[in-house]
N, C-alpha and C positions, 0 to 999 in steps of 0.2 A: 503494499499500499503507498500512498504518498507520505512523505515525511513531512507533514504540516505543522505549523504553529500551534502547538497547544500545550500549555504547563509545561514550557521549557524545552518543548521538543524543535526539531528542525523547521526552519522556515522556508527553506527552499524544496521543491519538488524532487527528491530523490528516492528512487524505489530500491530499498535493500531487504535482501534474503537473508537471515542468519540460520545457518544449517548446525544442528547438534547432533550427536549421535542418539542420545537418549532423553526422555522428557524431563529429568530432574536437571539436566544441563540447560535445556530450554526454559525452564521455569525460573533457573537462577538469572539467565539473562533478562527475562520478563520483569523480575522483581525491580530492575533498574529503572524502570519506566511506568508512571503513574497512569490510570486511565482505564475503563474496561476493555475486554477483550472480546473478540469473536472467533469463532471456528468455522473453518471452511473445508468440506470435505472433497478431497481431490483423489483421482486414481493412485490408490497406492499410498495416500498420505493424508494426514490432517493437518492444514495450515492454521496456525494460531497468529492472529492479528492482534497484537498487544501494544496498545499505545502507537509509536511510531514504526514499528517495524513489524515485518511478517516473518514468523520463527516457524521452523518444523524440525521434528527428531527424525533423523533421515536413517537411523539404525546403524549398528554396529559392524564397523569393518570398512574397507575402501570399495568393495564391489556394491554392497547395498546402498551404501552412502551416495555413489555416483548414480546408481539407478534412480534413488528416490529423488535426489536433487535434479537429475535430469527430467524427471515426470513433471516437477514444479515447476521447472524453468520453461518447460514446452506448454504447460497448462497457461501461463502467463503470457508466452508469445502468442498463442493461439487467440487469447482474449484482445490481444492488440496494447497490452500493459507489460512489456518486458521489464526485467529488473535492470538496474544500473549497477548494482554490485552484490557480490554475494560474500558472506563472511562465514567460514569455517569455526566453530566456536567450541569450547568445552574444556574438560581437564586432561591433564596430560602427565607423562612421566618426565622429569626434569635430569638434565646432565649437570650433576654438581662439580664445581661450585658455582656454575655459571648461571644456574637456574635453580634456587632452593626452593624448597617446600613452600606453598602461599605466594609465591611470586607470580607475576604476568611475563608473557612473552610475546612477540609479535613475529610472525615468519616474514623474512625478506626472501625466502626460498621454500617452497613446498615440495618436497623430495620423496619419491618411493623407493625407501631405503632396501626392500628387499624383494625387489621385483628384477628377476635375473636368473641367473644359473651358478651353482657351484661347480668349481672346478678344482683339479688336483692344487692350482696355484692360489685359489680362493674364490672370493665371490667376483662375477661379471655381471654389471647391469645390462638390462635389457638392450639399450641402446647400442653397446658394444657387440650385442649379437645382431645387430642390424635393424631392430624393430622399435617402433613407437618412440615413446619419451619416458622420464624419470623425474622431470621437475618441472614446476611453474612458479614463475616469479611474479608476484603482485607489484602494482604499481609502486614505484620506488617513493614519490612524494607521499602517497597515502601512507605507506609503512611507517616513514618517518614522522608524519605528524599523529598517528596513532600511537606510536611509541612515546614520544614526546607528552601525548595527552595523559597517558595513564602511567608514566614513568618505568617503562619496561624495555628491556633490551631486544634487539633486533638479530635474527639468526635463522639458520635453517630450522624447520620443524620437519622431524621424519613421519613418514606414513608406513606403519608395519602392519603385515597380518598377523604376525605372532608377537605379542608384547614380550620384550626383555626380561628374563628372568635370572640371569647370571652375571657375574662382574665381567667373565671374559666376553659375552656378546656385547654388553655395554663398552667395553673397552675397543672391540671391534668395530663396532658402529662409529664411533667417536674418531677412531683413527681414519677410518672412509670417509668421514665428514667432520672434519675438524671444526667448523663454525656451527655444528647443530646444538641447539638449546634443549629440545624437547623431542618426545615421540610421542605419538598418538596413531589412532588408527582410521581417520576419517579424511583428513585433509586433502590428500591426493585424489581420492575419489570425487570430492565436491569439486575440486579444482578441475579434472577432467570433465565434468559436466559443464562447468561453467565456461571452459574453454570452446567447447563444441558450439555454446551459444554465442561466444563472442563477447561474453561478460566478464570484466575483472573480477577477482578473487583476493581475498586476504585472510589470514589465517593468525586467530587469538586464542590463546590458551593459557590456562591457569594450572600450576604446578601442584599435584597432589601427593607425589612421592618421587624418590630418586629412580634414574633409570638403573637397573642393577638387579641384585638379588631379590627375589620375590619375598616381601615380609608385609602382608596386609595389617598387621597391628601397628605398623610405621605409618599406614597411609594416612593421610588429612584431606579428605573428601571434602568435610563441611567447610574447613578452611579454603581449600581451593574454589568452591562454588561461592563462598562470601568473596572472594577476590575477583571471580568473574562478574558477579552483581556490580561490585564497586567499581570496577574498570569500564562496564558498558556505561555506567552512570557518567562517565566523564567524555563520552565520544560524541555525543551529538553535535557540538560546535566544530568537530573535525569532518564529519559527514556533511554538514551545512556547508563548509567551506570547499569542498572537494567537488570537483569539476570532470564532467565525462571525457574531456580532452586529456586529463592526467592518466588515463588508462594504459598509456603506452609510456609514461615515464616512469 
């Protein structure tokens, strides 16, 4: 829906879709914005119109995230009301010490970290096999403005189909992607769908746990969700000033 002036919302007409994996992340974003919400049933998804944003829980993992996001974007395009921006958002694992628990990160590169092949010499990304792509870069000016607004670092956010559960894999990922700040499971799928529609995309993550040995007792999901709410509460001025010509910058 259009981001119109209302209780501190944007005053320009910018259509933004926020895609999270699960409803609890969607609701955390929604809490940043006042006002009643509506629900719109779409094929394969329910769109939540909360205040100034359209939000959708796209499911866990890159494949389902891509399919659901594509469905929502296609429905909007067929209505003649395409989105200007897609935001992939939610909680994530952070690479210590660069992204501590409770912090926010903004992706300047959305990377499919395990899309490829294992070889005797190590992992080979699918691009080196002659296929597809393994990353999408959000608009640079938007990334910088978002990061400044919420006081977050910028770096690569890795998309994985299997969450890291050991120190060895964390070290391997960090070695292959030295600028990585976090890993999650949906960003690249959301970005693939957005790219197919020619729509710019950005990814914002709140860190709930360190990337490494799996220790659910150490996770701070509540803290991460609170950080997500607080972060989105500061983003309206950035989206208000962002213009479509920035999509290629």
